[in-house]
N, C-alpha and C positions, 0 to 999 in steps of 0.2 A: 504494500500500500504506500502511496506517496505521503510525504510529510507536510504538505501545504495545509495550513489550518490556522486556527486561532492561537494555539500555543505550540511552539516548536521545541522547547527545551524538554529534557527528560530526566529530571531529578529522581532520586530513589523514592519509593513509596514512603510516605510519612503517615503512619496510622493515626486516625482520630479515635476517640472513644467508640464511635459507631463502627468504624472499619477495622478495629483491632481484633485479630483472630485469637480467641480464648480457648475454645475446645480444639485440642490437637494443635497447639500453638507451634510445635516444632515443624509443622507442615507449611507454615506461612512463608511466603516469599516477599522479599523487599526490593528486588530488582525490577524497575519499571519495564525493562525489556521483556520480562516474563509476563507481565500484564499484557503488553502488546501482542506477544506470541499467542496467548490464550484467546484473545479477542480476534486476532487476524485469522486464526484457524477455524473459527466458527461460521455458521450460516444463520443461525437463529438464536436469539437470546430471549429472556423472559423479563418483561417489564411489570413491576408491582406498583400499583397505585391504590389510593383509597377513593372509592366512588360511592357517593351517597352513604357515607359512614361505614362501608364494608370494604374489606380488602379484595382486590381483583388482580390476578396475575395473567398476563397475556403473552403468548409467543409472538415475537416481533423481529423482523429483519432489521439489520443495522449495517453501518459502515464506519470505518475509522479514518480520520485524518489528523495526524499529530496526536494531541491530547484531547481531541474532541470526538465523541461518538455522535453520529447522525442517525436518527430514527425518522420514520415517516408513516403516514396513514391517511385515511380519509378525513377531510376537514369536518365531516359530520360525526365522527366517532366521539362519543361522550367521554370515553377513557382518555383520549388525547386532549380533549378540551379541558378536562380536569387537571391533567398533568401540566398542560401549558399555562394553567392559571397560577403557577407558583408553588404548588404543593410539592413536598419532597417525594422522590421516587427512589426505587431500588431496581437496578438492572443487573441480571446475572447471565453468564455464559458458562456452560459446563460441558466437558468432554469426559466420557467414561472410557477408560483405556483398557480395563480388564476386570474380570470377576475374580476376587480373591477367595479361594477355598481354604478353609482352616480345619484343624482337627476338632475344634469346638464350634458350636453354632454361634457363640458370642463373638468370636473373632472373624467370622466371615465378613468380607468388606468388598470395596471396589477400589481400584486404582483410578485416579481422576485428576483433572486439572480444572480449577474453577476460579472465575473472576467475579467479584461483586463490586458494583459501583453505586455509590450514594450521591445524590445531588438533586438539582432542580433543572427540569427541562426548559430550555429557552426557545421560544418560537424564532425561526430563522426567516427574516423578512427581506434581507438584502438579496436582490435577484441573482447576483453572481454567486453568493454563498449558497443559495438554495440549489443552484445547479451543481455546485461543488458537492453538496451533501447528497444529492440524488446520484451523482456519479459515484461517490463512495459506496452508496448502497448497492448500486448496480454491479460495480466491480467486486464487491465482497461476495455477492451471490454468483456472478457469472463473469469472470475476468475476461476483458477484451470486448465486452458487449457494448460499452458506452460509445465507443467509436464505430461500432458496426451497425447498431440499431438506430432507428429514428429517435430523435430527442423529444422530450415531452413538449406538447404544444400548449398554447395559452389556456385552453379549456382544461387540460390535464393538470397543469400547474395550479390553476385556481381550485381544483378539487383535492389537491394534495397538501397536507400539512407536513412541514419539515421541522424537526426539533433537534436541538443540540444539547448534549450532556457532557459537561466537563469531567475529565478523568482525574481531577485533583484528589478526590476522596474515594479510594479504591483499595481492595485487598485481593490477594491471590493465595490460593491454598492448593497444594499438590500432594497426592499420595502415590508412591511407587513401591515396588518391591514385593516380597513374599508376605505371608500372613505373620502376625505377631502373636503366635500361640504361647500359652503359659508353659513354663518348663515342665510342669507336672504332666502335660499332655503330649510331650514330644515323643514318647515311646509308643503312642497309639499307632495302630496300623492304618488309620484313616488317611486317605490321600489328601495331600495339601499342596497348594501351589497357585498359579495364576493362569486363568484362561484369557488371553489377550483378545480385545475387541477392536475392530476398525470399521470405519465407514468408508466405503470405496465407491467410485462411480461405476455404473454398468455401461452397457453398450448404448450409444445414442439412439433414440427412437425418433426419426424424422416426422415432422408434421405431415399428415396425408395430403395437405394442400400445396406442398412444395412441388415445383416442376420435377418431372421424371429425371432421374440421374443427378439430382442436386447432391453435391459432395458435402460431407461433414467438415466444417471449417477447422482450421488448426487450433483456434481458441477453445474448441470443444474437444477435438481429438487429443490434444496434448494432455488434457486431464485424465483421459483413459490411459494414455501411454505412461503417465506417471504412476498410475495404479499398477501397471504391469512391470515397471522397472524394479529390479531387485533392491535398489537403493531407496525406493519410495517408502 
């Protein structure tokens, strides 16, 4: 992802009372580069807002530029209108990398990478930044598509809310490795270890309305080739 955005510096994460990892604190990460890595590897996050006095958590697409996350949605969405009104929100992105099998039920777990961002969503009204945010969102989901696809027209822009979330208050938590069984259980014959999990792209499925013989573009094909590469 490019680094053009509101904030371009990358200081270490500085936990606030709200973003301090307490449970499993040894798994907390303080390198802001790890925050970027977790966010940049994701496709969908979860936005938590309070709507009409009750919590609401919604899966949401996003894109990053520097220390700013951009979210978008319909201008008619009550959840985004509430979030844009200055209420505090929480945005999370989680990757599950493996199921951890232990000798005891208590120590079964998952290996994961998780980023949690706290803040206030700011409506983006500057036309140039709105396009920057929509480009970030598009490129997060489908790299190379912003330059290949038709850009949003005036009607589409009018129907789309673009919101910015600063990454100043964020935390990252990571679990890796084998199960943490109790010493008293180590002699048990129960199998223990990690079942790795990965999300990989499948074969592209062309739209039936494409002209006959239309080739899959490199921006799509390359994602499949990375899946097949031994180093991927």
